[in-house]
N, C-alpha and C positions, 0 to 999 in steps of 0.2 A: 165611355171608357177613356177617351183621349180628349176630354174637355176640362178646362179649368173654370171655376166659378168666376163671376165677373170681378170680384174684388181683387183676385190675383192679377188679372190683366191690368186693372187700374193701379195696383201697387207697383207693377213693373214700369208702367208708363210714368208714374209719379217719380220713381227713382231715375228714370231716363231724363226727365225734365230737370230735376235737381242737379243731376250730374252735368248736363249741358250748361246750366247756369254757372256752376262752380268751375267748369273747365274753360269756358270762354275767356275769362280775364287773362289767361295765359297767352292769348293770341293778340291782345291789344297793344302790347309793348309798353314802354315807359317814357315819361316826359319829365323835364326838370321841375324841381320844386324847392321851396324854402321851408324848412321845418323849424318851428319855435318851441322850445322846451324850457321849463323853469330851471335855473341854475341853483337857486337856494331853496331849501326845504320850506321856508316860510312863504314862498311865492307860489301861487296856484294859477292854473289855467281857468279863467272864468270869462263871463260875457264882457267884462271891462277890457280884458286883454284882446279879445276878439274885435271889439269896436276900435281899439287903438290900431290894430293891424289894418282893418278895412279903411279907416280914416287916413292913415299914413299912405296907403297905396293910392287912394283916390286923390289925395292932395298932390301927389307926385305924378298923377295921370299915368300910372303903370297898369296896363291891362293884365287880368289874371283869369284863369278858367274856372276856378272854384276854390273854396276854402273848406277844409275838412278838419274836424275836431275829434279828439278823444280825451279821456281824463288827464292825459299827461302831455299833450302836445297839440299844436295847430300846424297844419300843412297847407301851403298855398301853392297851387299848380299853375305853371306857365307854359307857353308854347315853345320858347327857345331859351338858350342859355344866356344870351345877352340880357334879356328881360329878367331872368333869374338873378343874375349878378347885381343888376341895378336895384332890384327889390330887396336883396339882402342888405345892401348898404343903407337903404332908406329905413327898413325895419329895425336895423341895428341902432340907428340914431334915435328912432322913436321909442324903442323899448328899453334901451340902455343909455339914458341921457348922461349918466356918470360913467365914463369909460373905464375908470379904475375900479369901479365897483358894480360890475354888470349883474343884472338880475335874471337874464334870459340867455340861453344858448341859441344861436342861429346857425344852422348848418345847411349846406347845399346837399340836395338829396334827389333821388329818382323815385317816383311813385307811378303806380299803374295808370295808364291812360284809359282805362275802362270807364263806361258811363257811371255817373254818381249812384244810380239805383243799384248797380252791382256792389259798390262799396257799402251802401246802406244795408245790404243783405249780408255783409261780411264775406262777399265773394271776392277773394283776393288771389292773385297769382302765387304760384310756388316761388320760394326763394331758390336761388342758384348758389351752389357751394363755391368755396374758394378756388377750386380747380376748374370751374366753369365761368363764374361771373366775377370772382374776386371777393374782397371783404375788407374789414378794417383791422389794422395792425397797430397795437399799442405796445410801447416799451415803458414800463413804470419803474421809477427809482424809489426804493424804500429808504426813508430817513432813519438810518440806524442811530444817529445821535439822539433823535427824538425818542426812539424806543428805549435807549439807555437812560435818558433823563426821566422818562415815565417810570421805568423800573426803580430808579433812585427815589422818585417821589413816592412810589408805593412803599418802598422800604422805609422811607422817612415816617410815614403814617404807621407802619408796622412796628417800628422801634418805639414810637411814642406810646402806642397802645400797650405794647409789652411792658414797658416801664411802669405805666399806670396800673396795669393788672397786678404787677409784682410789688406795687407801692414803693417804688424806688424814686426818691426825690432827685430832680435834676434842675440845674440853673438855666439851661436852655438847650435847644436842639435846632440846628439850621443846616441848610445845604451850603457848602463852600466848594464851588466847582463840581468835580466829580466825586466828592466825598461828603459824608454826613458827620458833622462835628457835634458831639455831646459834651456839655460842661457840667461838672459836679463840684460840690463844695469840699469834699474830702476824698482821699484815696480809697478808703474802705467802701464808700458808696460806689465809686467808679469800678472797683474790682467786682462788687456784687452785680452791677449792671452788665459788666463784660461776661461774667459767668452765666447769667440768665440768657443773654443774647446768643451766646455760643450754643446753649442747649436748644434754643428756639429755632435757629436757622443755620444752614451751612453755606448760605449764599454771600456772607459778608466776611471780609477780613477786618479784624479789629486791632488797632494800634493805640497804645497809651502815650500820653505826653502832658507836659505842663507848660503853661504860658501865663505870665502876669498873675501868678498866684491861683490860677484856675487849673483844676484837674480835668484833662480832656481825654475823650475816647473818640477816635476817628474811625469811621466805618466806610468801607468801599466794597464794590462788587468784586468777587473773585474772578480770575480769568475764565474758569469753567462757567460761572454764572453769566459772564458777558457773552460767551459763545452760545449758551443756551438761550439767552435773551434774543440774540440776532436770529438764531434758527427758529425760535418760536414766533418771532415777528413775521418772518417770511412765510412760515406754514400757516399762521392764522390769517395773514393777508391773502394768501392764495385761496384758502377756504372761503373767506369773505367775498373775494372776487367771483368764485364759483357760484355763490348764492346770488350775487348781483347779476351774473350772466343768466341765471335761471329766470330772473325777472324778464329778460329779453326774449326768452323762448328760443335761444339759438341752438341749432343742432350741431353737434360735433365741434364744440369750441376747443381751442388750444390754450391752456393756461399752465404755464410751467416756469420754473426758476431759471434764470440766466445769470451765471456768476454768483457772487456772494450777496449782492444787494439789489438785484433787478428781477423783474417779472415780465414775461412776454405774454401778451393776450392777443389771440387772433380770433376774429369773429367772422366765419364764412357766411356769405349770403345775407349779411345784415342790411336791411333797407332803412331801418330807423336809426340812422347814424347819430342824430342829435341825442336821442335817448341813451344810446350806448356811451357817448361822451359824458352825458350827465351822470349816469349810474357808475361808470368806471372812473370817471374823472372826479367824482365826489370823494376826494381824499379825506374822509371824515373820521375823526375819533370822538368819543364821547367822554364828557366829564360831568360830574355832579358836585355842586358846591352849595354852601349855605348862603342865603341872602342876608346881608348885614343891615340893609335899610331899603325901604320902598315907600311909595306914597299911594299904594293901591287899596289894600284891605285894612281898615282901621282895627279890625278884630285880631289881626296877626301881631305877634310880639315885636316884630322888627319894623313896625310902622313908624316912620320918622321922616315926614315931609321936609323938615328943616335941613336934615343932613343931605337929602336928595338935592334940594335947591343949591346947597353949598357945593356939592359935587358937580352939578351941571355948570356952575360958574368956574370950575377948575380946582376947587379945594377938595381933593379926593383924599380921604383918610388913608394912613399907611396900612398896607396889607389888604387893600380892597381895590376893585376895579369897577368902572361904570359901564353897564350894558343896558340894552334896550330890548324888552320883550315885545314882539309884534303881536297885536290882537286885532286882526283885520286891518283897518286903516289907521288904527291908533297904536302908538308905541309907548310903553310904560318904562320909565327909567328904573334901574335896579342897581344897588351897590352889592357886589358879590365878593365874598372872601376869596383870596388867592389860593387858599388851601383846598386841594382837591380831596373829596371824600373817597370816591371810587371812580375808576375809569371804565371804559367799555370792555376792556379785557376781562373784567370780573363778572360781566353779564353772561348768564347761561341760558336765559329764556326771556322772551318778550312777546306777549300775545294779546290781541284785543279781546275784551270781554265787557260785561256790564256789571255795574255795582249793584249788589243785591238789595241795598238799602233804598236807593233812589232810582235804579234802572238807568243811570247815566253811563255813557260809554267811557271806559277806562282802559288802561294798559296794565296787564299783570306782569310784574317783574320778578325774576329770580336771580340771585347772585350766588357765586361760589362761596366756599367756607370763609376764606380770608376777606372777601368783599362783605359778607354778612356781618363778620365781626367788626370791621371798621365802620360799617353803617350803623350798627347797634350802638357802638361807643359814642359816635358823634350825635346821633339823634336822641340819645337818652336825655340830653340837656337842651334839646332844640325843638321840643313839642310846641306846636302853634307858630313855629317859624316857617319861613318858606325855603324850599330847596330848589335850585335851578338846575335844569338839565341842559347842558351846552353841547352843541355840535361844532367841532373845530374843523373847518374846511379851508385847506390851503393856508394854514396858519392864522385864520381869522375866526375866533370863537363867536358863536351866535346863540342866544337863548332861544330854545324851541318851546319850553314850558317851564313854569315856576310854581308848582302847586304848594299848598300849605301842608306841613307835616302834622297829621292828625294824631299820631301815636308813635311810640318807639318802633323804628323800622329794623328789620332783620334780613333774613335771606329771601323773604317773599313779601312783597308789598304792591300797592297799586299807584299808578300815576294818573291823577285826575286832570281835568281842564279841557278835554276834547269835547267839542260841541256836538259832533256827529260821529256815527260809527265809522265813517270813512276816514275822518281825522284820526281816530284811534287806530285804525288799521294802518294808515300811513306812518304814524309815529312808531307803531310796533315794528313795521317793516324796516324803518330807518334804524331803529335800535338794534334789530337783529343783524341787518346787513351792514350797519355802520360801525360795528365793533372792531375797528382796525387796531392791531397792536401798535402800529406806527403809521404816521401819515405817508402818503405816496404822491409822487408828482409825475405827470405824463411828460417824459422827456423826448419821446418820438411818437409821432402819429402819422400814418400814411395809409393810403389805399393800396391794397395788394392786388396786382394784376393777376388774372387767372394763370395757373401754372401750365395748363395746356392750351388755354385760349379758346377762341371761337371755333378753331379747327376741331377740337374735341366735341363741341356741341354738334357740329355738322356731322362728324363721324358717328356719334351716338345716335342721332336721328336717322341717318342714312342706313346704319346697320339694322335699326329696328324696322324701318320701312322695307328694306331688302328682304329681311327675314319674313316679314308679314306677307310680302308679295309672293315669295317662294311657297309659303304655306298655302296661300290662296290658290295658286295654280295647282298644287298637288291635290288639295281637298276638293276643288271643283272637278278636276279631271277624274278623280278616283271615286268620289261619293256623289257627284252630280248635285241634285237639289239639296240633299242632306249636307253636302260639303259647303254649298253656298250659305245655308242657314248657319252652319258652324262658324263660317268666316264672319257673318254678321254678329253672332254671339261673341266671337273673339274681339271684334272691334268695340262692342259694347263693354267688354271686360276691360280693355285699355281705357275706355272712357270712364268707367267706374273707378279705376285705379288712380288716374290723374285727378279726378274730382276729389277722391278721398285724400290724396296728398295735398291738394289745394285747401281743403277744409281744415286739415290739421296744420296748415302753414308749415309743412315740412321743407327742409332744405335739400334740394336735389343736387347730388354730386355725380361725378362720373361713375362711381360704383353703383349709384342708384339707377342711372340710366342702363347700366348692365343688368341690373335687377329687373327693369321693365322689359328689356329684350329677352331675358330668360323666362319671364312670366309669359310672354307671347308664345314662346316655344313650348313651355310646359302646359299652358292652358288648353292647347289644341289636343293634348293627349286624352283628356276626359271626353271630348267629342269623338275621337277615334274609338275609344272603348265603347261608347254608346252605339256608334254606327256598326261596329263589328258585332256587338251583341244582338242588334236588330237583324243583321244578316244571318247570324246563327239561328235565330228564331225562325226566320223565313226558310232557311234550309231544312229545319225540322218540320216544316209543313204548316206552321201557324199562319193565320190570316194576317194581312198587313196591319190592321188595327191592334190585334193581339200582340204582334211582334213589336210594334212601337211601344206599347205599354210595358211588355216584359223586358224590352231592351233597356229602357230607362230604369225600371225597377231593379233589375238584377245587376246592372252596371254600377249602381250607387255604392254598394259595398266596396267594390274594387277601387272606385274613384276616391272614396273616403280614406281607405287604407293607404293608398299611394300618396295622397296629399298630406295626411297626418304625419307620415314618416318624414316627408320633406319639411313640414312645419316644425317638427322637433329639431331637425338640423338647423333651421333658421333661428329658432329660439336660442339654441346653444351658441350660435354665432353672435346673437344680440347680447346674451348675458356674459360671454367670455371675451368677445371681441371689443375693439375700440376704434374710434375714428371711422375711416372708410368702410371697414368691415361691418361695423354696427349699422351704418347707413344702408349698406347692401342688404343686411338682414331685415331691416324694417320694410324696405320695398318688397323683398321676397315674401315675408309673412303676410303683408297686406295683399299682395298679388295672389297668394294661395286662396285667401278668402273670396276675393272677387272672381277668381277662376272657377271655383266650385259653384258659386251662385249663378254665374253667367252660363256655365255649361249645363247645369241641371235644371235651373228654373227658367232662365231667359230663352235658351234654345227650345225647351219643352213648350213654352208659350207659343213660339213661332210655329213649331211642328203641329201643335194642337189647332192653331188658327188655320194652317194650310191643309191639314189632313183630317182633323178631328170631326169636322161637320159632314164628312162624306160617309154615308151609311153603307154603301156597297163599294168600298174601296177594293179594287182588284190588284193594284200594284203600287209600289212606291219607288221614287227615283233615288236609289241609293247605290248605284253602280252594279257591277256584275255579281249576282248571287249564285254561287256554285252549289248545285244540288248533288246529292249522293250519286245519282245515276250518271250525271254529267261527269263527275270525278272518275267513276269506274270506266266510262267510255273513253275518257281521256287517257287513262292508264293502259287500256287495251290497244289503243292505236299507237302507242309508243314503241 
């Protein structure tokens, strides 16, 4: 009656072992480390970088405790901060020989001091929130002039395409400062162009003029359009930053506007500071341009080795720029047009997929309506030419891919050139997260100290332990052996909860610690319901074995009802709340799940082991059981 099959005991033991493994890293503390992450998208973490790190440290005779790698970084662990600082300087010189053009970010960091086999199992400690451990604070300045110039460049292409669509001849179109000047041969053509542009857009102010026999039409952005451009740049950049923060897996980030041109980013509990600097500091915008000449693929229309050689020697044709596309260890020179086809703000979707014709990894691209129209107009006459995708980081454009245009492109097309699915995924992620409306620069970076400090950590732990101790005294005094088993189940519940938070790499905040303390108080309620139900069965004259079975069986419905109602409240807090409230709700909801399991399954396992094998069980140690006769006698004597 009160025996579990062997697999249930083994399952509970397995969960206990896993929980202990994933909880232990929280008790090892942290040690100094240097983290190496790529600064440029064309630079990858590979075995060559690892060998460079190891050789540099050995050459400088700097001892280290271990090197840990992941797809995005290398972490080197040291015993003290002095060694950490020396190693950072040595590695910076080895990995970034050109100081003005660094390829890697080197950041001082703290990583867990747990054994390497814990790390190999991905058993990592929980992060601590901004109010417990601190975090990273960034203040970003949005380049509004760049946003305005980008908008003007987009309007330049729009005007050119509109005039071509309406078959309006013009002598020239060019940017002059913050205006776009169109030149016509006669006044009638100019008036027709002005009429068509006024119909096509409300974002431009148009003024006529004459100079040196030319009929001019000058276009500029309206004040309302400038305001909308700045507002859209801030909103799009904030959205992009949120997407980038999602890559970090940061809980409860703060990303908000400050003033008219600045954005504040706070990342509580971030350990991977180098990656945070890389992703947030990657002030990138995207550009797509036509390749005017290259020396790579003879089948392409723009194959012209002679022009490339002349450009390398310094003879760069007007209206073009010389770039280099990195292909592993080889760099291919490219002459690119200065005219931008579309920018990242026209990008609506970028996802990795496979080409159905040859099963090669590609990136599927979708543009908005205006971007599709401009792309179609340009590529109609550029089939079999190459188109370069540039990433502009901190004012320095870099070619990340330059595929051949196979057909006229529109709103949907594919970017080829990725050798592996991972490269296609990285490119798609960069295209999605890198579509900034305007470049940004980190003007302030600091580590935020905990708002309440170590005192809050101590208070949180002490309150939890005091509450746990008080519950222990009460349960053992009132329910004896059943109370002791309930306390063991409660401790296992806390173990499950901490292990689960560690597995999820959650950020523990002060409200989260309050959630753990509340879970301890709520979890014991299920054990009290079970114990009182068993007492009731004993008062009704059932045998101890039957009382135990019926107590767990009949208390289950009440336990489920009470926890489901609390779970609903926790879900509402999670869905409607934000910041600390959401953190509290997460711990509360997870705690409800572990509480039900530990109270119903784990405590039943221990009860079955303790009492289940006894065939002639006469009594159980569950405290005073008041029989009906005893209650009547007690009333008569009063």
